[in-house]
N, C-alpha and C positions, 0 to 999 in steps of 0.2 A: 540147733535149738528149735523148741516149739514156741513161736512167737505169735502174740496176739497183736494185730495191727489195727488200731482204731482208725476210722476214716478211710477205709481200704477202697471205698467207692467215690472218693473225692479226687481232686486234682493231683495232689502229691501222692496219695495212696495208690492210685491206679498205675503210677510210674513205679513206685517203690515196691510193690508186691512181687512183680516178676524179677526184680533184682535181688530181693531176699531168697526167693526160690531158687534163682540160678546159683546162689552162693550155698546152696545145700539146706537151707532152713525150712521147716514146716510152717507155713503161714496160715493163721486162722484170722478172719476178717471180723470186724464189729463196725456197723454202720447203721445210722437211721434210715438211709436211703433217700434223703431228701434231694441229693444231687445225682443219684444213680443214672438218671436219663439224660444228663447233660453230656452227650457223647457226639464227638465229631469224628466221622470216619468209622472204620470197623468197630463193632462192640468189643470191649475188652474181655479177656477171659479171667474172670474174677476167681480168687481162691474161695474155698467154702468159708462160710462165716455166719454171724449172728445178726439178724435184722432187729435192731434194738436202739432205742434212744439212750445216749450217754447217761442220762439222769436216771435211767431204769436198770443199769447194770446191776447183776447180783453176783454173789460168789460163785455160782455155776458158770458163769461166762469166763471166769479167769481161772477155773480149775485146771491144773495140769499144764499151765504155761511156764516156760522158763523165763520169759521177758515179755515185756510190753513195750511197743513203739506207739506212742500216743500222739496222733495227728488231728483227731477229730476235735472240731470247734467251730463256732460261729467266726469265720475268719474273714471279716470284712469291716473296715473301720466305719463306713457310713451305716451299716446295719447295727453296729455296736453303739454308735451314737443315738440311733433311732430307738433301740430297745436295750438300754444298758443293764437293766435287771436281768433280762434273759441272758445277756452276754456273761454276767457275773455267775448266774445260776449253772449255765452249761460250761463256760470255759474255766472258771475257777472251782466252784464247789463240786461240781460233778467229777472234774478231773482229779482233785485231791481224793475224793471218795474212791474212784478207780484204783488210785495208787495204794491206798490203804487195803482195799480188797485184794489186790495183786500181791502186796507184800504178805499179807496173812495167808494167802494161799500158796506161798512159797516161791514166787516169781523172784529172782535175784537181780534183775536189771530192768530199769524203768527209763527209757529215752523219751524225753519230753520235747515236743516241737514248740520251742519258744520263738522269739523273734528279735532281731535287731531294732525293731521299733520301740523296745524298752528304753533306748538311748534318747528317743523323742527329740527334743530341742537341744541337742548336745552343743551346737555351735562350734565356732572355732575351726581351724584348719588342720588340726592335728588328727591323727588316726585314734579312733576310739577303741580301747581295749575292753576286755571283760570286767576289768577292775573299775571302769568308769562310773560316775554316779548314774543312776537310772532316772530317767525324766520322762515318763510316759505321758503322751497328751491325748490319748484316746481311751475309752473304756476297754477296747481290745487289748491294747498294749498293757494298760493297768492289770488287766486280768492275768496276763502272762506273768508279771512281777509277782502278784500274790501267789500264783501256783509255785514259782520257783521257791519263795520263802517257805511254803508249807511243805514242799518235798523235801527241803532241807532238813526239817525237823523230823522227817520219817527215816532219813538216812541212818544205817546201822552197819553192823558187820556182815549182814546177811542180805541187805537190800541197797542197791546202788543206783539212785537217781542220777541223770545226766540231763543238763539243760542245754539243748541245741538252739542256739539263738540263730536261726536262719536269716540270711539277707532276703529282700524281696525276691520271690520266685519269678522265673519266666521260663518259656520254652513250651513246646507241644505236648500235651497229654491227651489221650484219647477221651478223657473227661476234662474239657477245656474250661478255663476261666478266662473271660475277656475283661475282667474288672481289675487287672493288675497292669502295671504301668507298660512294660514292654508289649505284652499280649494285646493290650488295648490299642496302643499306638500302631502297631503293625496292621491290626484289623481296620482301624480308621483309615489308614493310609491306602489300604487295598480298596476299600468300599467307596472312599470319597475322593481320594487323590491327594488328601491333606493329612499331614501329621499334626494333629490339633493338640496343643498344650494350653491348658487353661490357667495354669499358674505362671509365674514370671520366668520359670525355667531355671532359676538359680540354685534351688535346693539340691544337696548332694543325696544320692541313693546308692547303696550297695545292692547289687543284684547277684542272684545265683540260679543256675539252671536246675530244673526239677530232677534231672538225672543225677547231677552232682549231689544234691541233697539226699537222694536215694543212696548213693555210694557212701556218703558220709555217716549216714545211720548205719549202714550195713557194717561199716568198719568199726563204728563205735561199739556195736553189738557185742563183738568178740575181742575187744581191746583188753589188755591186762586191766584188771580192776584198779590197780593203784594209779593208772594213768587217767581215768575218767571218773573215779568215784567222787560224787557230790560236787562235780565241777560244771562250770558254765563255758561253753565254747561258741565263738562266732563262726558261722558257716558260710563261707563264700571265698572269694579271691580279691585282692587289692586292686587287680587290673580291671575289676567290674565296679569299682567305686566311681560313679560318673554322676554328673549333673543331669537333671531332667532335659535340659537343652541338648546336651551331648547325646543322650539316649535318642532324642528326636532325630539329630542329625545321622545317627547310624541307621535309624529306621528308614530315613529318606534314601540312603545309599542302597538299603536292601530292596526297597520298593521302587523300581524304576518309574521316574515321572512324578513321584510325590513331592509335594512342597511343605516345608515346615511352616507352621502358623502359630506363633506364640501370642496368645490373646492377652494373657495376664489378668483375666477378668476375675479369677479367684483369688488375686493378690499374692503375697508372699506366703509360702507354707512354712510354718514353724518347725516342721520336721526336717532337719538337715544334719547328716553326719556322714563321716567317712570312717570306715570300720577296718581294724586290724585283725587279720585272721591268723596270725602266727601260731597262737596256742594250740589249735587243733592240729596244725602240721607237725608241731612238735610232740604232741601226745601220739599221733598215728603216723610214724615215719613212712615216707613215700606217698602220703596222700596230697593230692592237690587237685583243684577244679579243672576240668577239662574244656569248659564251654565259655566262650566270650559273648558279650552282649551282641556284637555284629554277627557272629555265627548263629546265635539264637534267633535273631531277626530274619536271617536268611531261611532258617529252618521253619519258622513260623509262617512266613510269606508262602513257602512251598506248600506247606500242609493246608493252609487256607485255601489256596488255588485248587490243590488236589482234591480236597473234600467238599468244595463248593460252598464255603462259608457265605451266608447271606445276611443282609442288614438285620432282618428280624431275628436270625439265630444270634447275631452279634449283640443285639441289645436285649433280647428276652431269655434265651435258653442258656446263655453263657455268662450272664450277669447274676451273681448270687442274689441280690436285693430283688431283682426283677422275678427271679424264679420263686423265691418265697412269698412275694406279694401275690403272684399268680395262683400259687397253691392255696393261700389264705382266701382270696376272692372267690376261688372254685369251691371252697368249703372242705378241701382235702386235709387241711391241717387246723388245729385250733389256735387260740391266741398265745399259746405256750409253745407253738411250733411242733406240736406232737401230732402224729397221723390221727385222724378220727377213726374210731373203730367201725 
């Protein structure tokens, strides 16, 4: 297939592009480039692509593509809460507009990167399936729910949207993010000797490695239409349903000498849920996630050491909110997060 991959210069897109290429697909990227320089280690070999803001996509950008994998978003809960209007403008309205343009241009499949955060304050000890009530508690998660609803209205006999509700990502990517839970805890452990948890450690989190997300999307891209058409799928593995405190303990095992420190200063996090991932395994026989949290912690620690992660990099270059604030303070982007001409 000729696949348009939005967010190809992001944390997940940088991992996904070579997986798609290795599977035989022609990948065309689309990215605003806001995080293109957030590189740890060797510079990635990006596919050719369009440097364009998601809000400014035209029919020309989707012409001739067979499918779209849509990863691009303001993917950060603190940023979403700081600028909810921008979050809805980019994550919701621009995403639905992209889907309409793609459908009208003849694309037949649209894989949407949603999130398990749509379950929000699920509560209880049972595993959450795709049929559970959606209770998003942040503008970021709410924007994902709205897009799923609007894509459902676009589904027809020629256009197949698929809602890939990823668990919280982890793992090394050449374009690193340090503001997601496992990546953050490993970095903090290496740089300070402490695995610092600001919540009380009790919330459940489902985690999934970036490489397993890439494999899942690649499998869904060519799955029989009847198996995935207009369906939501949780992406991850039950073995990686863990509490924040358990994540911290596994990080301490991966980083020799690090001590777990649970301060509880941020109180109890209302986002707590354990997730059932059986539906995707049933739709894609033979698929299962390959990475555990412990293995991912070891991978991250090795990568951070090998590529010389510094405290400044950790806090500024690989934290989304810090990158955007720096670009704004430097006058590189305007108050809508578009590049200044």
